[in-house]
C-alpha positions in Angstrom: 80.5 115.5 106.0 79.4 111.8 105.8 75.9 111.3 104.3 74.2 107.9 104.2 70.9 107.4 102.5 68.9 104.5 103.8 66.5 103.1 101.2 62.8 103.6 101.9 62.2 99.8 101.8 64.8 99.3 104.6 63.4 102.2 106.6 60.0 100.6 106.5 61.5 97.3 107.6 63.3 98.9 110.6 60.0 100.4 111.7 58.3 97.0 111.6 61.2 95.4 113.5 61.0 98.1 116.2 57.4 97.1 116.9 58.1 93.4 116.5 60.9 93.2 119.2 59.4 95.4 121.9 58.2 92.5 124.1 61.7 90.9 123.9 63.4 94.2 124.8 61.1 94.5 127.8 62.3 91.1 129.0 65.9 92.1 128.7 65.2 95.3 130.7 63.8 93.2 133.6 66.9 91.0 133.5 69.1 94.0 133.6 67.3 95.2 136.8 68.0 91.8 138.5 71.7 91.8 137.6 72.1 95.5 138.6 70.6 94.7 142.0 73.1 91.9 142.4 76.1 94.1 141.6 74.9 97.0 143.7 74.5 94.7 146.7 78.1 93.5 146.3 79.4 97.1 146.1 77.4 98.0 149.2 78.4 94.9 151.1 82.1 95.4 150.3 82.0 99.1 151.5 83.5 100.6 148.4 84.8 104.1 149.0 86.6 106.8 147.1 89.9 105.6 148.4 89.2 102.2 146.8 90.2 103.6 143.5 93.7 104.8 144.4 95.6 101.8 143.1 99.2 100.9 143.9 102.6 100.8 142.2 105.7 98.6 142.4 104.9 95.3 144.0 101.3 96.3 144.7 101.4 95.5 148.5 98.4 96.3 150.6 96.1 97.2 147.7 92.8 97.4 149.5 90.9 98.4 146.4 92.2 95.4 144.5 91.1 93.1 147.3 87.6 94.8 147.4 87.2 94.3 143.6 88.1 90.6 144.0 85.5 90.3 146.7 82.8 92.1 144.6 83.4 89.8 141.6 83.3 86.7 143.9 80.0 87.8 145.5 78.3 88.9 142.3 79.3 85.7 140.4 78.5 83.4 143.3 82.1 82.2 144.1 84.3 81.9 147.2 87.1 84.0 145.8 88.2 85.9 142.6 91.3 87.2 141.0 90.7 90.4 139.0 93.9 91.7 137.5 95.0 94.1 134.8 98.0 91.7 134.3 95.7 89.3 132.4 96.0 90.5 128.8 93.0 88.7 127.4 90.3 86.1 128.1 92.6 83.5 126.5 95.4 84.5 129.0 93.0 84.2 132.0 91.8 80.8 130.8 95.3 79.6 130.0 96.6 80.7 133.4 93.7 78.9 135.0 94.6 75.7 133.2 98.3 76.0 134.1 97.3 76.7 137.7 94.9 73.7 137.9 96.7 71.0 135.8 99.9 69.1 136.4 101.9 66.7 134.2 100.0 63.5 133.6 96.6 65.2 134.1 94.0 65.2 131.4 91.9 68.2 130.3 88.5 67.1 128.9 86.3 69.5 126.9 82.6 68.6 127.0 81.7 71.1 124.3 83.8 69.9 121.4 86.9 71.5 120.1 87.7 74.8 121.8 88.3 77.9 119.7 91.5 78.7 117.8 93.5 80.6 120.4 92.9 78.0 123.1 94.0 75.2 120.7 97.5 76.8 120.8 97.4 77.0 124.6 96.5 73.3 124.7 99.0 72.3 122.1 96.6 71.3 119.3 97.8 74.0 116.9 100.9 76.2 116.5 104.4 75.0 117.4 103.4 73.7 120.8 106.2 75.4 122.7 105.1 76.2 126.3 101.7 74.6 125.7 99.9 72.3 128.1 101.0 69.4 125.9 104.6 70.6 126.2 104.2 70.2 130.0 102.7 66.7 129.8 99.0 67.5 130.1 96.8 65.4 127.8 93.7 66.5 126.1 90.4 64.9 125.0 87.1 66.3 123.7 83.6 65.0 123.2 82.4 65.9 119.8 79.0 67.7 119.7 76.0 65.9 118.3 74.7 66.8 114.8 72.4 69.2 116.5 75.3 71.1 118.2 74.5 69.7 121.7 76.7 68.0 124.2 76.7 64.2 124.0 75.9 63.6 127.6 75.8 59.8 127.1 79.4 59.9 126.0 80.7 61.4 129.3 81.4 58.1 131.2 83.5 56.8 128.3 85.8 59.9 128.2 86.4 60.5 131.9 89.4 58.5 133.1 91.4 58.5 136.4 93.7 61.1 134.8 90.8 63.5 134.1 91.5 66.5 136.4 89.5 69.3 134.7 86.4 69.1 132.7 85.9 72.3 130.6 82.8 73.8 129.2 82.9 76.6 126.6 79.8 78.7 127.0 80.0 80.8 123.8 80.1 79.4 120.3 83.5 80.8 119.5 84.0 80.6 115.7 81.7 77.6 115.3 78.2 77.7 114.0 76.6 76.0 117.0 74.4 77.8 119.5 75.9 79.1 122.7 75.0 77.1 125.8 72.5 78.5 128.3 72.9 78.4 132.0 70.2 75.7 132.2 72.1 73.6 129.7 75.4 74.1 131.6 73.6 73.0 134.8 72.6 69.8 133.1 76.1 69.2 131.9 77.5 69.7 135.4 75.0 67.2 136.9 75.9 64.6 134.3 79.7 65.0 135.1 79.1 64.9 138.8 77.3 61.6 138.5 80.4 60.0 136.9 83.2 61.9 138.7 82.0 63.8 141.8 85.4 65.3 142.6 86.6 66.4 139.2 87.1 70.2 138.7 84.5 71.8 136.4 85.6 74.9 134.6 83.5 77.2 132.5 84.9 79.6 129.9 82.5 82.5 130.6 83.7 84.9 127.9 80.8 86.9 126.4 78.4 85.4 128.9 78.5 87.5 132.1 75.2 89.2 132.9 73.5 87.9 129.7 71.3 85.8 132.0 70.3 86.2 135.7 72.6 83.4 136.9 76.3 82.6 136.3 77.9 79.1 136.0 79.2 79.1 139.6 75.6 79.4 140.8 74.7 76.1 139.1 77.7 74.0 140.3 80.8 75.0 138.3 84.0 75.2 140.3 85.7 78.0 138.4 84.9 80.6 135.7 87.2 83.0 133.7 86.7 85.8 131.4 88.0 89.1 130.0 87.4 92.6 131.3 87.3 94.1 127.8 84.2 91.9 127.2 81.1 92.0 129.4 82.3 92.6 133.0 84.4 95.6 132.1 81.3 97.5 131.0 83.2 99.3 128.3 85.4 101.2 130.8 88.1 98.7 131.8 91.1 99.3 129.6 92.6 95.8 130.0 92.4 92.8 132.3 90.7 89.5 133.1 89.4 87.5 136.0 89.0 84.1 137.4 86.4 83.3 140.1 85.3 80.3 142.0 86.6 78.0 144.7 89.1 79.5 147.0 91.7 76.7 146.6 91.6 76.9 142.8 91.9 80.7 142.8 94.9 80.5 145.0 96.6 78.0 142.6 95.9 80.2 139.7 97.4 83.2 141.5 100.6 81.2 141.8 100.5 80.6 138.0 99.9 84.3 137.3 102.8 85.4 139.4 105.0 82.8 141.2 104.5 80.4 144.1 104.9 82.2 147.4 103.6 85.5 146.0 100.4 84.6 144.2 97.6 87.2 144.6 99.5 89.2 147.2 101.4 91.2 144.6 100.2 92.9 141.4 100.1 96.7 141.1 96.9 98.2 139.8 98.4 101.6 138.9 95.6 103.8 137.6 93.2 101.0 136.5 90.9 100.5 139.5 88.5 103.3 138.9 87.6 102.1 135.5 87.5 98.5 136.6 85.1 99.3 139.5 82.9 101.6 137.5 82.9 99.3 134.5 81.7 96.4 136.6 79.0 98.5 138.1 77.8 99.5 134.6 78.2 96.0 133.1 74.6 94.8 133.6 73.3 97.8 131.8 75.9 97.7 129.0 75.3 94.0 128.4 71.6 94.7 128.2 72.2 97.4 125.6 74.3 94.9 123.6 71.6 92.2 123.9 68.9 94.5 122.7 71.1 95.4 119.7 71.6 91.7 118.9 67.9 91.1 119.0 67.4 94.0 116.6 70.2 92.7 114.3 68.7 89.2 114.2 65.2 90.4 113.5 66.2 92.8 110.7 68.7 90.6 108.9 66.3 87.6 109.0 63.7 89.8 107.3 66.3 90.4 104.6 66.7 86.6 104.0 69.9 86.1 105.9 70.7 83.0 108.1 71.0 84.3 111.6 71.7 82.6 115.0 70.2 82.9 117.5 66.8 84.0 116.2 65.6 87.3 117.5 63.1 85.7 120.0 65.4 82.9 121.1 66.9 82.7 124.6 70.3 84.4 124.8 73.3 83.4 126.9 76.0 85.6 125.4 76.6 88.7 123.3 77.3 86.9 120.0 75.1 87.1 117.0 76.1 85.2 113.9 75.1 86.0 110.3 75.9 83.5 107.5 76.5 85.4 104.2 77.3 82.3 102.1 80.0 84.2 100.2 83.0 86.3 101.0 82.1 89.6 99.3 78.9 90.2 101.3 80.6 89.3 104.5 83.5 91.7 104.0 81.2 94.5 102.7 79.0 94.2 105.9 82.1 94.3 108.1 83.4 97.4 106.2 80.2 99.2 107.0 80.3 98.3 110.7 83.8 99.8 110.7 82.6 102.9 108.8 79.9 103.4 111.5 82.3 103.1 114.4 83.2 106.1 116.7 86.9 105.3 116.3 88.8 104.7 113.1 85.6 105.1 111.0 87.9 106.1 108.0 89.8 102.7 108.1 88.8 99.8 105.8 89.2 96.4 107.4 91.2 93.9 105.3 91.2 90.2 105.8 94.6 89.2 107.2 96.5 86.7 109.3 96.1 87.1 113.0 98.1 85.4 115.8 96.3 82.3 117.1 94.1 81.7 114.0 94.7 79.4 111.0 92.5 81.3 108.5 92.6 85.0 107.5 90.3 87.1 109.7 88.3 90.1 108.9 87.8 92.3 111.9 85.7 95.5 112.2 86.4 97.1 115.5 86.4 100.8 115.8 86.5 100.7 119.6 87.7 103.0 122.3 89.5 100.0 123.9 91.5 98.0 121.4 89.8 94.7 120.7 87.0 95.3 123.2 84.2 92.9 122.4 81.7 94.6 124.6 81.9 97.5 122.1 80.2 96.9 118.7 82.5 94.8 116.6 82.2 92.2 113.8 84.8 89.6 112.9 85.2 86.1 111.5 87.4 83.8 109.5 87.2 83.8 105.7 86.0 80.3 105.3 82.7 78.7 104.3 79.9 79.4 105.2 81.4 82.9 105.6 80.0 83.6 109.0 80.4 87.0 110.6 80.3 87.2 114.4 78.7 90.3 115.7 79.1 91.2 119.3 78.7 94.1 121.7 77.4 97.6 121.6 77.7 100.2 124.3 74.4 101.7 123.3 71.4 100.2 121.6 71.1 103.2 119.4 74.7 102.8 118.0 73.9 99.2 117.1 70.8 100.2 115.3 72.5 102.8 113.2 75.5 100.6 112.3 73.5 97.5 111.5 70.9 99.4 109.4 73.7 101.0 107.4 75.5 97.7 106.9 72.2 96.0 105.8 71.6 98.9 103.4 75.0 98.5 101.8 74.6 94.7 101.4 71.1 95.2 99.9 72.4 97.7 97.5 75.3 95.4 96.4 72.9 92.5 96.0 70.4 94.5 93.9 73.1 96.1 91.7 
């Protein structure tokens, strides 16, 4: 039997943190109620029934449940159409498919939010061997470096938008950078700045980790298209795989052609036995995201009291699930990740070891004892072993699990620091 003694000093700190964060947790609960109402309304309007979950095989013709799920995502996120498919294998795949659907040879992709994260750099052709990348297909790339404060340099937009600029992209989450994630209010300001210069350009938002973390989504403040992964926020911990795109009808149609082939698009794609989990996961998503956000608030408050550098702070606005902790050195970072793994419901007996991972240049340590492989809506911790040795914590199906795991990890790091 596993026994884990928490030091009296840490137990006292946890009690203090519980009292400290109560007002913030109440705000999150109110936000969850708003988002749950939005999702429930979409389910009711689309007349979901038991037969909606049946799924299809083969070509996937006449999949009424799949079409209903598309409509629910579009309505809840504020778009004209959506494509929700188990055939998307990751958020990167959904985003990459969106780019290949929207961009043609000679077009330019412009990132407002600095360099995108590692896996997308390979899609674009900035890293890796470049085969099959956007660059390989004649699509050019530009990015506007962030300011020293980690904000978008809005004044630089006119100089970077050219007649070839077809898609302007915004990365909502921080990825593996140490900047803050961008709030919906900040994204709205970026969109307005772009529209002043290029009213007809397509504005895309990488919405990974962001769904339901605020009461509005990027489409509701002027974005043309968003994309994300079902094993992050919108899958609610139940979706076993998949991704989505949502936004303008014409863009979603083009992306459907990129996912399958022209002439078929969104008309084919068997859902097999996935629809029940995808429907129920989306219904649960506002609540599950709220649990993860509460866990992140607790994490930030506790670890800051222990002298660690955390972002965002416990009482700061949140726009995604990601909580970063800078450890300053590799040993503390790996020890913390090991404890997160040890307090996972799955593979608790496994020790994570920093290793090479497809799409990343540095060795990655990844603690992810999850029911769904790689699910970031479940509690996980990962990061590249490079200074300042930042661990990226995300997810948590229940607030209670996050508290137990984070407290144990903090206890282990404290013990190592004091020894």
